[in-house]
C-alpha positions as CSV (number, residue, x, y, z in Angstrom):
1,M,94.6,76.7,132.6
2,N,97.4,74.8,134.4
3,N,99.4,74.7,131.1
4,Y,99.5,78.5,130.8
5,E,102.1,80.8,132.5
6,Q,100.7,84.1,133.7
7,I,102.2,87.2,132.1
8,N,102.0,90.9,133.1
9,L,100.9,92.9,130.1
10,S,102.7,96.0,131.5
11,D,105.9,94.2,130.4
12,Y,104.7,94.3,126.8
13,V,103.7,96.9,124.2
14,Y,101.1,96.5,121.5
15,S,102.5,95.2,118.3
16,G,99.6,94.5,116.0
17,E,96.6,92.3,115.4
18,G,95.2,89.7,113.1
19,G,92.0,87.7,112.5
20,Q,92.4,85.6,115.7
21,G,94.1,87.9,118.3
22,V,96.5,90.6,119.3
23,A,100.3,90.6,119.4
24,Y,102.4,92.3,122.1
25,R,106.2,92.8,122.0
26,H,108.2,92.4,125.2
27,K,109.8,95.6,126.4
28,H,113.2,94.1,127.3
29,E,113.4,90.6,125.7
30,K,113.2,89.4,122.2
31,R,109.8,87.8,122.7
32,L,106.5,88.3,121.0
33,A,103.3,87.3,122.8
34,K,100.2,86.5,120.8
35,L,96.9,86.5,122.8
36,F,93.9,85.0,121.1
37,N,90.6,86.9,121.2
38,P,88.4,86.4,124.2
39,G,86.5,83.1,124.1
40,F,89.2,81.2,122.2
41,D,89.2,77.6,123.3
42,A,92.1,77.0,125.6
43,E,92.5,73.4,124.5
44,I,92.7,74.5,120.8
45,A,95.4,76.9,121.8
46,I,97.4,74.0,123.4
47,K,97.0,71.9,120.3
48,E,98.1,74.8,118.1
49,F,101.2,75.3,120.3
50,E,102.1,71.6,120.1
51,M,101.9,71.8,116.3
52,A,104.1,74.9,116.2
53,R,106.7,73.1,118.4
54,A,106.6,70.1,116.2
55,A,107.1,72.2,113.0
56,Y,110.0,74.0,114.6
57,D,111.6,70.8,115.7
58,L,111.2,69.3,112.2
59,G,113.2,72.2,110.8
60,V,110.4,74.3,109.3
61,P,111.7,77.9,109.1
62,T,109.6,79.5,111.8
63,P,110.2,81.6,114.9
64,Q,111.0,79.5,118.0
65,P,107.8,78.8,120.1
66,Y,108.6,79.4,123.8
67,R,105.5,78.8,126.0
68,L,101.8,79.0,126.5
69,I,100.7,82.2,128.3
70,T,97.6,84.0,129.7
71,D,96.9,87.5,130.9
72,G,94.2,86.2,133.1
73,E,91.4,86.6,130.6
74,R,92.9,85.6,127.2
75,V,95.1,82.6,126.4
76,G,98.0,82.6,123.9
77,T,101.5,81.7,123.0
78,E,104.9,83.4,123.1
79,Y,107.5,83.2,120.4
80,E,110.9,84.4,119.4
81,L,110.7,88.0,118.3
82,I,112.1,88.6,114.8
83,E,113.6,92.1,114.6
84,N,113.0,94.3,111.6
85,K,110.6,91.9,110.0
86,R,108.1,92.6,107.3
87,S,105.4,90.2,106.1
88,F,105.3,89.6,102.4
89,C,101.9,91.3,102.1
90,R,103.3,94.4,103.9
91,I,106.2,94.5,101.4
92,I,103.7,94.5,98.5
93,S,101.6,97.1,100.2
94,E,104.6,99.4,100.7
95,E,106.4,98.5,97.5
96,P,103.7,97.5,94.9
97,D,106.2,97.3,92.1
98,R,107.7,94.2,93.9
99,M,104.4,92.3,93.6
100,E,105.7,89.7,91.1
101,E,109.0,89.2,92.9
102,I,107.4,88.6,96.3
103,S,104.6,86.4,94.9
104,L,107.2,84.2,93.2
105,R,109.2,84.0,96.4
106,F,106.0,82.9,98.2
107,A,105.4,80.2,95.6
108,E,109.0,78.9,96.1
109,A,108.7,78.9,99.9
110,S,105.3,77.1,99.6
111,K,106.8,74.4,97.4
112,K,109.7,73.8,99.8
113,L,107.3,73.5,102.7
114,H,105.1,71.0,100.9
115,A,108.1,69.0,99.9
116,M,109.0,68.4,103.5
117,K,107.8,65.1,105.1
118,A,106.1,65.4,108.4
119,D,106.7,63.5,111.6
120,T,103.3,61.8,111.6
121,S,103.8,60.6,115.2
122,R,103.7,64.2,116.4
123,I,101.8,66.1,113.7
124,T,98.1,65.9,113.0
125,S,96.6,64.9,109.7
126,M,94.6,67.8,108.2
127,K,92.0,65.3,107.0
128,A,91.7,63.7,110.5
129,R,91.5,67.2,112.1
130,L,88.6,68.1,109.8
131,Q,86.9,64.7,110.2
132,A,87.0,65.3,114.0
133,F,85.6,68.8,113.5
134,Y,82.6,67.7,111.4
135,E,81.9,64.6,113.5
136,R,81.3,66.8,116.6
137,E,77.7,68.1,116.9
138,G,77.2,71.8,117.0
139,L,80.3,72.9,115.2
140,A,78.6,73.0,111.8
141,P,75.0,72.7,110.6
142,A,73.9,69.1,110.4
143,F,73.1,69.1,106.7
144,L,76.6,70.4,105.9
145,R,78.1,67.6,108.1
146,E,76.1,65.0,106.2
147,K,77.3,66.4,102.9
148,V,81.0,66.8,103.8
149,L,81.9,63.6,105.7
150,P,81.4,61.2,102.7
151,V,83.4,63.6,100.5
152,L,86.1,64.0,103.1
153,E,86.4,60.2,103.5
154,Q,87.4,59.9,99.8
155,I,90.1,62.6,100.0
156,P,93.6,61.1,100.0
157,D,96.1,61.7,102.9
158,T,99.8,62.2,102.2
159,P,102.7,63.0,104.6
160,N,103.5,66.4,103.1
161,C,103.9,69.3,105.6
162,L,101.1,71.9,105.5
163,H,101.1,75.4,106.9
164,G,97.4,75.1,107.7
165,D,96.7,78.8,107.1
166,L,98.8,79.4,103.9
167,Q,98.5,83.0,102.8
168,I,100.8,85.9,102.1
169,G,100.3,87.5,105.5
170,N,101.8,84.5,107.3
171,I,105.3,84.6,105.9
172,I,107.9,87.2,106.9
173,T,111.5,88.2,106.2
174,D,114.1,90.1,108.2
175,G,116.2,90.7,105.1
176,E,118.2,87.5,105.7
177,R,115.7,84.8,106.7
178,T,112.3,83.9,105.3
179,L,110.1,82.5,108.0
180,W,106.6,81.1,108.3
181,I,104.5,82.6,111.1
182,D,101.1,81.8,112.7
183,I,101.8,78.1,112.2
184,G,99.5,76.8,114.9
185,Q,97.4,75.0,112.2
186,F,100.4,73.1,111.0
187,A,99.5,69.6,109.8
188,Y,100.3,67.1,107.2
189,G,98.2,66.0,104.1
190,A,97.6,66.8,100.5
191,P,99.0,70.2,99.5
192,E,95.6,71.1,98.1
193,W,94.5,71.9,101.6
194,D,97.0,74.8,101.6
195,M,96.6,75.9,98.0
196,G,92.8,75.9,98.4
197,M,93.1,78.1,101.4
198,C,95.5,80.5,99.5
199,W,93.1,80.7,96.6
200,R,90.1,81.3,98.8
201,V,91.6,84.3,100.5
202,S,92.7,85.7,97.2
203,Q,89.0,85.8,96.2
204,I,87.8,88.0,99.1
205,Q,85.9,90.9,97.6
206,D,85.5,93.1,100.7
207,P,88.1,96.0,100.5
208,K,87.9,96.6,104.2
209,M,88.6,93.0,105.0
210,T,91.5,92.6,102.6
211,D,93.0,95.9,103.9
212,H,92.6,94.7,107.5
213,L,94.0,91.3,107.0
214,F,96.6,91.9,104.3
215,H,97.0,95.7,103.8
216,L,96.1,95.0,100.2
217,T,93.1,95.6,97.9
218,P,91.0,92.7,96.4
219,E,92.6,93.5,93.0
220,Q,96.1,93.1,94.4
221,M,95.2,89.8,96.1
222,Q,93.9,88.4,92.8
223,K,97.0,89.6,91.0
224,H,99.2,88.0,93.6
225,W,97.3,84.7,92.9
226,S,97.9,85.2,89.2
227,Y,101.7,85.2,89.8
228,L,101.7,82.6,92.6
229,A,99.7,79.8,91.0
230,P,101.5,79.4,87.7
231,A,104.9,79.5,89.5
232,Y,103.8,77.0,92.1
233,Y,102.4,74.5,89.6
234,G,104.8,75.2,86.8
235,L,101.9,75.7,84.4
236,P,100.8,78.5,82.1
237,S,98.1,80.7,83.6
238,E,95.4,79.4,81.2
239,E,95.7,75.9,82.7
240,I,95.3,77.0,86.4
241,G,91.5,76.7,86.2
242,Q,91.8,72.9,86.2
243,K,93.9,73.1,89.4
244,I,91.3,75.3,91.0
245,R,88.6,72.7,90.2
246,E,90.8,70.0,91.8
247,F,91.3,71.8,95.1
248,L,87.8,73.4,95.3
249,P,86.5,70.5,97.5
250,Y,89.4,71.0,99.9
251,S,88.8,74.8,100.1
252,T,85.1,74.3,100.6
253,I,85.4,71.7,103.3
254,K,87.9,73.8,105.2
255,S,85.9,77.0,105.1
256,A,83.5,76.1,107.9
257,Y,86.4,74.9,110.1
258,M,88.4,78.1,109.6
259,Y,85.3,80.2,110.3
260,Y,84.8,78.3,113.6
261,I,88.4,78.7,114.6
262,S,88.3,82.5,113.8
263,Y,84.9,83.4,115.3
264,H,84.1,80.5,117.8
265,Q,80.7,79.9,116.4
266,P,79.2,77.7,113.6
267,I,79.0,79.1,110.1
268,S,75.5,80.3,109.3
269,E,73.0,78.1,107.6
270,E,73.0,80.4,104.6
271,R,76.7,80.1,104.1
272,A,76.6,76.4,104.8
273,R,74.1,75.9,102.0
274,L,76.4,77.7,99.6
275,L,79.2,75.3,100.6
276,C,76.9,72.4,100.0
277,D,76.2,73.7,96.5
278,M,79.9,74.1,95.8
279,L,80.4,70.4,96.8
280,G,77.8,69.5,94.2
């Protein structure tokens, strides 16, 4: 814990929460503290902070990362506070008639991000990150590891910048700037890693989960994808099915990793077998 600076939560006020932790706004300074849920691996938090710093230094539009922090029980990070910000999913929730506009803006921002070339001396390859995850025993069922690693070996690596958790809740605007947030999974690699993630979250069928994570309904998430994908790929909607088939292995392989990052435990054997089936 030597890398973490102790904070006093009495200096902060609750701001909101997401899948991995809780955010607190500093009472007097333009700083936002994100504390991960109890049990979050402190070393993972350090790696995430390093990736956020590397992305910021590269010029990715994102709030400035300041420091690693702890409240004594939880670990986290502190970032520049963006005043009067709204996430794209919040805008759609509050102004549903802007769904198409915001989805197209998301597609354009995603294309710009993926067109950036990463500093591979500082930034981790998504493929290498996932290989390391699956090679470690106990993080995923053994039969899933055996299925995934040969497939993963064949996936190409490219120097394209990746958000790592690309979805409409992780992009904000203050009315002037558009910024990527929660960028701790930043990496480089094939854009399919990001697009597969974005497609996967658009397919969540649980209304409570989509409301909690995105303030949207499953139907709205699917509609968002129907605008996003054709704009991103420059293809008519009837041809998007082929793109989904292309990035399905990326989405499938990454699912167990994101589950572990979010819940700090291996995916269940039942879910793992479904992933195996999806890989063919």
